Structures are given as C-alpha cells and as structure tokens.
N, C-alpha and C positions, 0 to 999 in steps of 0.2 A: 316280698320283693316283686312277685309276679303282678300283684294288683298295682303296684307302683309303676311298673313298666307299661302296663295296660293304660293307666291313666295318662302317663306321659305321651304315649302314642296318640291317644284320642285328643288330648289337648293340642298336640302338635298339628294334627289334621285340622282341628278347628281354626287354629291360627293361620294355616295355609289356605283356608277357604274351602277345603274339601268337605267339611261338615257344617251343618247349621245347628249348633248346640243350643239347647234351651237352658235348663238349670243343672249344670254339672256339679255334682257334689264331690268333695275330696275323699278319695278312698284311702290315700296314704296317711292323711293327717286327721287325727282326732281333734275336734274343736270343742271347747267348753264355753259355758256362759260367763259373762262378766263377773257375776258374784262368785262363781266357782274359781275363776282365775285369781280374784282378789284374795280369797281364802288361802289358796296355794301360795301366792306370793308373800302373804303376811307370815306364813310359817318359816320363810327363809329371811325374814327381817326387812322385807320391802314395805315402805310406808304406803298404805292404801286408804282411801276414804272409808270411814265407818259406814256400814250398811247392813240391811237385813233383807234377805229374800222372803217374799210372800207368795203363797200359792193359791190363796183364795181371798176374797174381799174381807172376810171376817178378821183376817190377820193384819189388815192395813192400818187400822186406827192405832193400835198399840205400837206398831213399828214406826209410824209417822211421829207419834208423840215422843218416842225415844230418840229419833234421829233429827228432830226439829232443831234448827239453828236459833240463835238468840232472837232473831226477828220472826221466828215461828214458821220458817219455810223448810221444805224438804225437796229432794230431787226424786222423781218417780221415773224409773227407767224400764222400758220393755226389754225383756231378755230373749233375744233371737240371735241365731248364729249368722248374722249379716251386719255389714256396716251401713252407715247412713241412716241410723235410727231416728236421729233428731229431725231430719228433713223428710222422713217417710210419712205415710198416712195409713190409717186403718180403713178397711173396706166398709166400715160402718159410718165413715165420714169424718172421724176425729183426725185432726192434723197433728203430726208429730208423735214420735215414739218415746220421747224424753221430755219431761215437763218439770219446771220448778213451780211449786204451788204452796199455799198455806197448808200446814199439817192438817187442819180441820177439813180441808177440801179434798184431801188425798183419797179417802174412801169412795167418794162420788166419782172422781176421775178414774180410779182403779177399776170400778165397775164397768167403765167403757173400754178399758184396755185388756183386762184379763179375759181370756177366752176369745179375744178378737184376732183378726189377721192383719199383720203389719206388712205393708208393701214399701220397700226401699229400692234404691238404684241397684242394690246387690241381690235382692231376692227374686227379681223377675216379677211379672205381673201377678203370679199366683200368690205371692207373699209367703209369710211364715206365721205359724200360730204362736200367740203369746200366752204361754201357760204359767209364766213366772214374772213377777215384777221385783225390781231391786229398789228398795226404799233407802236412799243414801243421804248422808249429811251434805248440806250445801257448803262448798269450800270457798274461802276468800282467796282467790288466786291472783298473784301479782305478775307472774310470767309463765307462759306456756311454751313448751319445747317438744321436740319429737325425738323418740329413741326407739331403736329396734335392734334385735339380734337375729340374724338370718343365716342360712346355710349358703355358702358362696362356692360356686363351681370352680371359679378361676383359681382360688387359693386352696381348694379342697379342704376347707375348714369353715370356721364361723367368722362372721363379719358384723361388727357393730356399726350401725349407721345412726348418726346424731345430727340434729339441726337445732339452732337456737330459736327457731320459730316452729310452733306446733299448733294443734287444734284445728288445722285446715288440711287440705289435700296435699300430702307430701309429694305426690307425683307432679302436680302443677308447679310447686315450689322448686323442685329439683330441675324441672325443665327450664324455668325462667331464670333461676338463680343457682346454678350448679355449684358455685363456689361457696355457698352457704352449707353444703352438705359435707359432713366429716365422716370418713370411713376408716375404721380401725380393725384390721384383720387380727384374729386371735388364734394362736396355735392351740388346738384342742388338747394336745399332750401336756402343755404347760399351764393352760388356763390364763385368765386375765391377770396382768401384773399391775402393780401400783402405778407404774409409768403410763400404761395404756389407759387405766381408769382416769388418771389425771388428764390425759390427752382428750378423753371424751368429755370430761367436765369442762375443760377449756373450750372445746368445740360447742358445747351447749350454751356457753356464756353464763354459767351459774353465778349468781350474785350473793348467795347465802354462804353458809359454812362449806367450803370446798372439800375439806376432809370428810365431813359427813356425807356430802354428795358422792364422793368417791366410794364410800362404803355402800351407798345405795346402788351405784353402778355395778359393783362387785356382787352385791346380793342378787341383782337381776340376772347376772351371768350365772350365778349358782343355780337359780331357778331353771335357766335354760339347760345347764349341764346335768343337774341331778334328776330332772324330770323328763329327759329325752325329748326335749322340744325340737321342733323344726322351725319355730318362730316365736319370738317374744316381741310384740309391738306395743309400745306405750305412746298413746297420742290423745291427750297431752301428758307429758311428764312435766309437772308443774311445781313452781315455788308458791308456797302459801305465805300469807302476811306474817305468820309467826315464825318464818324462817325454815320451814321443812321442805324437802323435796319429796313429792308425792306422785305415785303412779295413778293419776286421776282416772284414766280409762285405759284398759289394756286388752289385747287379744293374744291368746296363746294357742299354739298348735302343737300336737304331739305325734311322734312317729309311731304308726301302727306296728312296726316291727318290734317295738319295745313293749308291746302289750303284756307279754309274759312276765315282765318284771315291774310293770306299772299298773297292777291290777286295780288299785284304789282309784287311780286316775281314769282308767277306762270304764270303771263302773259308773262314772259321771256321764257317759254318753247319752245324749238326748236324741233318740231316734225320731221323735216327732218333728225334728227340724230337717230331717233327711227325706229324700225321695223314697216313698214306701216300697217301690219296686226294687230299689237297690238294697234296702234293708231285707226284703224277702229273699233276694238273690244271695246275699251274704250267708243266710242261714243254710243254704245248700252248697256253699263254697263255689258259687258262680260269680263271674266277673261281669257286672252289668253297669252300663251308663245310659241313662235316658236321654234321647235326642228329640227332635221335633218333626221328624219325617213321617212317612206313611208305610214304609216297608220294614217290617220287623225282621231282624237278622239273628240267626243262631249259628255260630261258627265255632270251630275248635282251633285255638291259637290266635294270639293277638295280631300277628302279622297277617294271617289270612283274613281276620276280621277287618283290618284296615283296608286290605285289598278289595274285599267284598263291598265295603261301603263306598270306596272310591269308584269302583266300576258301576255301582248303582247310580252314583252321581253322573258318571260319564254318559250313561244311557238315559239321562233325564229324570231319574227318580231321586228320592231322598230317604236315607235310612232313619228308622224310628228309634234305633237303639244300637248299642254296642254290647253284644252278649257273647261272651266266650265261655264255653262249657269246659274248657281245659282239655288236657290230653288223655284223661282216663275217667271220663264221666260215666256214671251208672245210669241205668234206665230211669231210676227215680229222679235223678238230677235233670234228665231230659224232660220228664213230665213236669217237673217244677219250672223249668225254663219256658215250656209252652204256656203254662198258667200265667207266668209273669208277662209274656209277650201278648197273649190274648186279652189280658186285663187292661191293656192300653187301647182306649177307644180310637186313637189316631191310627192304629195299625189297620191297613186295608189289604195287606198281603203279607205272607210269611215266606222268608227265604232261608232254607237250611243248606248250609254249604260245609260239608265235612270232608276233610282229607285224612283218611285213616292211616295213622302210623301206630302209635301206642293205642289210640282210640280205634275201636273196631266198628266198621260200617254196619255190621249186623246188629250190634248193640244200639247204635243210634236209630236204625230203622225200627227195631222193636220198640224203642222209646217213643218214636214218632207215632207209631200205630196206637200204642197204649194212650199216649197223651191226646191224640186226636179223638179217640173214643171217649176218654174221660172228660176232656174239656169241651169238646164239641166245636171244632174249628169251623168258623163260618166265613172265612176269607180264603182266597186262593192260597194254596200251599205248594211252593216250588222247592224241590229237593234235588241237590246235586251231591252225589256220593262218589268218592274215589279213594282207592287204597286198600288196606287190609280188610279181607272178607267182603269186598264190594259186591261180588256177584250174589253172595248170600243175602246181603242187605237189600239189594234191588229186588230179589225174589220175595223177601218178606213184604216189601211194599206192594209188589205186584199181586201177591196172594191175599192181601187185606182188602177190605171194602172201603178203605179210606181213599178219598179222591185226591190224588197227588199229580202234580205236573212235574215230570222228571226233566232233568237237564243233563246235557253231555259234558259241559265244562262250565267254568265260572262265567265266561262271557255270555254263554247261552242262558245260564240261570238268571243273570242280571237282566237281560233283554226280556225274558219271559215274565219276570217279576214286575218290571215296569209296564209291560204290555197288559198284564192282568188287571191293572188299575183302570184301564179305559173301558 
C-alpha cells in the first residue's frame, strides 16, 4: 500500500502542475501483454481471437500459416505495454505497430518489428522495445463496442462502463456524447447479477444472442474478480459475422497487493517495458519514480519527498525523480539509491533530505559517505539532516573526505541545490 500511496501523491502533484513528469510507470498495477491477457481470459470462458505469440522471426512462418484467414491474411501485433500501437511508429521508420498482411509476408514484416522500438502517444518519445509479436487471426467484425470494469471511488466498489460504440477513443466519445455511456455499479460482495449483465448487454446494443452475451459479460467480471484486477478494458468488444461476442483487444491490470496469491500472474511481469531505474529500485525495496528534471532527490517519507520537490520547483529548479528510501533504510539501500540517482545523466545535482524518526541520521550519513566513495559522485551533493542522531550524522559527514554542501533546513537545501546548477 505504501507504493500505492507514493504513486498517488506523485501523480496528484503532476496533475496540479508541481512536477514535470516524463514516463511514469504504474507501481500499484501489474500490466500484462495482450497475448497474456487473452490466455487468461480464455481460461474463464471469454471469447478471444485465436493467436500465437512469437519471440523470434523463425517462429513467424508457422504461426502465420496456422492463423491465416480464408483469404490468407493474418494480424501482426506488436506487444508493448502501451496503447495507440496501430497509430505508432518504429524508430527504424516503419509506420504502425499493428498490421494486417498476407501470411507469406509476415516473416519479412516481423523482421522489421521484432527487436525494434515502438513509439506511441502513450510511450513517450523513448518508445518501448518490441520483444514479442502476436500473430492473430483476422476477425470479420460486424459491430464494435467498448466495455470496461474499473474500481470506482464513489461507490467504493467496481463499476462496469459500456458503450455501443468502440474501437475509438472512449474519452472523446464520453465527452461529446455522454448519454451513450452506460454505467453499472457492482457490489463486490454479491458479484454481478443476471439483471446487471442484461443491463450491460442492452447498453451495448448487442444484436446477436443476448443470453450468450450476458454469459460473456459475467465471464469478464469473473476474470476481474478472481484475478485481483484493478481494470479490465476491452476495446473493442465486438460481434463477429458468425454471431459471437469477442474480446477483440483487451488491457488488464492487476493489484500488486495481491501478488502473494497471484504468483502465476506476477511471473508474467515484463520488466523490459518498465523504467530500468524503477526495476532496480524495487529490488532494494526503494520507492522510485523517474521524472525529467535535473536535481536528484533522496528523501525518507512520501510526504517529505513531495514537499522537497515542490520547494525545488518554488526556487526555480526541477526534480529528476521521486525517491523515498522509507523509514528504516539500511546503509546498503542508501548506496543502491545513490547508484540509481547517479546513473541518470540528467541529474546535475543531488539533494538528500532526511528527517530522522525511525530512520537514523547517522545511518544515512554513513550510507552517503560509502555511496559517494563507491559510486564517485561527480555532481554537487547537498545534504540536510534533522532528527534522530543528527549530530552524529553531521559529524560523520564532516570527518569524511566527501565534498558535501550542508543545509540547515529544507528551504536552505532547495536554494543551495538550485544555485549549484549555475
């Protein structure tokens, strides 16, 4: 829950304009690739398009031949944890992360996609690596709809959102035509009822077998419930010419707090899609969020971290990260934190702001000295310590040969950090 609170605070600050965020990754939610989500949904009886994941070009020919439609075509989908794949582009110049091609042409196309970097409106300019392709059957769709199950703060439960139009941006549709959006709250203690499933089906405007469609809606809710999902979004949820309701493309998110009972799901985690700094931080139980500023921050406590970043902004600087070492960090964690901070080439100064309660200032100071010697800090290092064992901590810094700019309080530390950049 601590990581969840940290993420919420950081995202709140970003929305309020106090932070310039770059590529924030979700800490609370595990995301899986499309092919993994399709495999999971099919286990609960959800209709999904047939498909085969491939991890190298040699596997593409056989997969394409098996998935080819009667007219000899297949869908080749890049597997990245971001939306907007179809309208994205590869850094090698190839346009689009999703293609419908003749099965015989799939290997040649796959060679341009596998190992490449796909840039979409959700990845940021750095893009995401494409290590997997999903070779899927081409569906003959007659109607596209939108369906999602989300967590709803207002009702303190789950909410099904449905719309008879899908395949496009639901946000734009909801803004222009709010009356087309159907919302059905579900009591988590009771689960979805036949009446609620029928309400969703009517809201979707299903034209095929409505009883079968209700079963699909209930199956999707079962996926959400049994898999500890935070979100199940199907866009489009589609009708096929042969009368089936199919989850043609879906995005699933899972609650990190349920990792202990969803081990198989969390084994699917693809760290290649995440910020490597956040992956490294997690190994040492550090809470880290990469931002796009120039002042690296190491702080204990989410609230103090937010205050530190806001005061940096107040004095004309910009934070390069959100790094909370927690209330009881060891010297090794401090060293690991320094390595992560100094690996970011955007960092032009380091600000350590520690208020010692459970955390002891002398432990932090010893970690700073060890880290500075081991890593070799080549940028200005500003340190503000206050609280438990503060005098001992300051003495450790004073006795070391590490060049440290000390600060008396948070305001002083922020001013000195910003001034060190000039």
